C-alpha positions, -999 to 999 in steps of 0.1 A, spaced: -282 -590 412 -311 -566 406 -336 -591 420 -314 -596 451 -313 -559 458 -351 -557 453 -360 -587 474 -335 -592 502 -334 -559 521 -372 -555 527 -376 -593 532 -350 -597 559 -360 -564 576 -396 -576 578 -386 -611 589 -365 -597 617 -394 -575 628 -418 -604 629 -393 -626 648 -388 -600 675 -425 -594 678 -431 -631 682 -403 -635 707 -419 -608 728 -450 -630 730 -432 -661 742 -406 -688 734 -399 -694 698 -389 -724 676 -359 -706 661 -358 -733 634 -390 -718 621 -373 -684 616 -342 -700 602 -364 -718 577 -377 -685 564 -343 -669 564 -329 -697 542 -360 -696 519 -370 -732 528 -405 -723 540 -423 -737 509 -408 -771 515 -409 -772 553 -445 -759 556 -455 -786 531 -445 -812 557 -451 -795 590 -477 -773 606 -461 -748 629 -478 -734 660 -461 -709 684 -471 -679 705 -472 -648 683 -494 -617 676 -520 -622 649 -502 -598 626 -471 -620 627 -491 -650 616 -507 -629 589 -474 -615 578 -455 -648 574 -484 -664 555 -471 -650 522 -434 -658 526 -437 -693 511 -440 -676 477 -406 -659 481 -392 -694 490 -405 -708 457 -391 -678 439 -356 -681 453 -354 -718 448 -365 -712 412 -336 -688 407 -311 -714 421 -324 -742 399 -333 -723 367 -302 -701 363 -278 -730 358 -303 -747 334 -304 -715 313 -266 -713 315 -258 -748 303 -288 -759 282 -291 -747 246 -322 -725 240 -337 -750 216 -336 -777 243 -349 -753 269 -383 -757 252 -383 -794 261 -375 -786 298 -402 -760 299 -427 -783 283 -419 -810 308 -425 -786 337 -457 -772 322 -472 -806 314 -458 -825 344 -465 -801 373 -503 -804 372 -500 -841 377 -486 -836 412 -517 -820 427 -537 -850 415 -514 -872 436 -508 -849 466 -542 -832 469 -561 -833 502 -589 -811 516 -561 -790 532 -545 -785 498 -508 -793 508 -497 -791 472 -505 -754 471 -472 -744 487 -450 -771 472 -425 -760 445 -427 -791 423 -465 -787 421 -463 -750 412 -433 -750 389 -455 -747 358 -464 -712 368 -427 -703 368 -422 -722 336 -448 -702 318 -430 -670 327 -397 -685 316 -413 -696 283 -425 -661 277 -390 -647 284 -374 -672 260 -400 -665 233 -394 -627 235 -357 -632 236 -359 -652 204 -380 -626 188 -355 -599 196 -327 -621 183 -343 -620 149 -357 -655 147 -385 -659 122 -416 -661 143 -452 -655 135 -467 -622 147 -468 -626 185 -490 -597 197 -523 -608 181 -516 -644 191 -511 -633 227 -545 -615 225 -563 -646 212 -546 -669 237 -555 -645 266 -592 -645 255 -594 -683 252 -576 -689 285 -598 -663 303 -629 -681 290 -616 -715 302 -607 -701 336 -641 -685 339 -658 -719 332 -636 -736 357 -643 -710 384 -681 -714 377 -678 -752 380 -656 -754 410 -660 -721 429 -623 -715 425 -614 -729 459 -580 -746 466 -597 -775 483 -614 -785 450 -594 -812 432 -601 -800 396 -592 -764 405 -560 -776 422 -550 -795 390 -560 -770 363 -569 -737 379 -535 -723 388 -520 -736 355 -547 -718 335 -541 -686 356 -503 -688 350 -508 -693 312 -533 -664 311 -508 -641 330 -480 -650 306 -503 -642 276 -514 -608 291 -478 -599 300 -466 -609 266 -492 -587 249 -485 -558 272 -447 -559 266 -452 -560 228 -477 -532 231 -454 -508 250 -455 -473 235 -488 -478 218 -518 -456 223 -539 -485 236 -561 -477 267 -543 -503 288 -509 -489 278 -519 -454 287 -532 -466 321 -499 -484 328 -480 -452 319 -501 -432 344 -479 -419 372 -499 -435 401 -498 -468 383 -460 -466 379 -457 -457 416 -478 -488 425 -455 -509 404 -425 -497 423 -439 -504 457 -459 -535 448 -434 -560 463 -435 -542 497 -473 -540 496 -475 -577 488 -453 -585 519 -475 -565 543 -510 -567 527 -523 -593 552 -513 -574 583 -528 -543 567 -560 -561 561 -561 -571 597 -555 -535 608 -582 -522 585 -606 -548 597 -599 -539 633 -605 -502 626 -637 -509 608 -651 -532 634 
């Protein structure tokens, strides 16, 4: 419910604005806007390249909406799994997603990186977050676990080094097969380790913790979702002003 209240109002308001702006530029394939409204964009855009008359800021704005599609489909699929599968068996489901998802880019990859916006090929990123949530839940439930905070720090350092090596070798571009297979998985695992360390460090006097408690940082956290939705059109606007 909290995620719905955070995501839906701004999302549908912005989607309506983009659709009306595009309609003013010419006839529209309304199936395209229905696709976004129903959060099917990550699936549909994997199979179809859409072209229609629209201002540049509309194209820039809808570019990021596929990520919301993946997020909403994840909620629909993962919530019943969590409800009906025992926590111990959830680890097997998560392991299958983490180990299996990188195999899909190897099969689907082309120079146009179609797998980049395809949920089955990106579900390991969501699985890493779910694994972190499950681990922290088990820690709060009193299960005997090794100290997690230092292990998160070590894992983050190792993953950052591996990701840096991969970036140096591939240039970090989506069209590169090796980065498509391993890059985003490493990035997701690194994010999970950093977030895990940060959660367990809350309230400490560490420099990063103090920075995150800084009032401007808290404000950015509150508006980050809206900024994400509009950052491409803003970049276009800033570029136009500068030029």
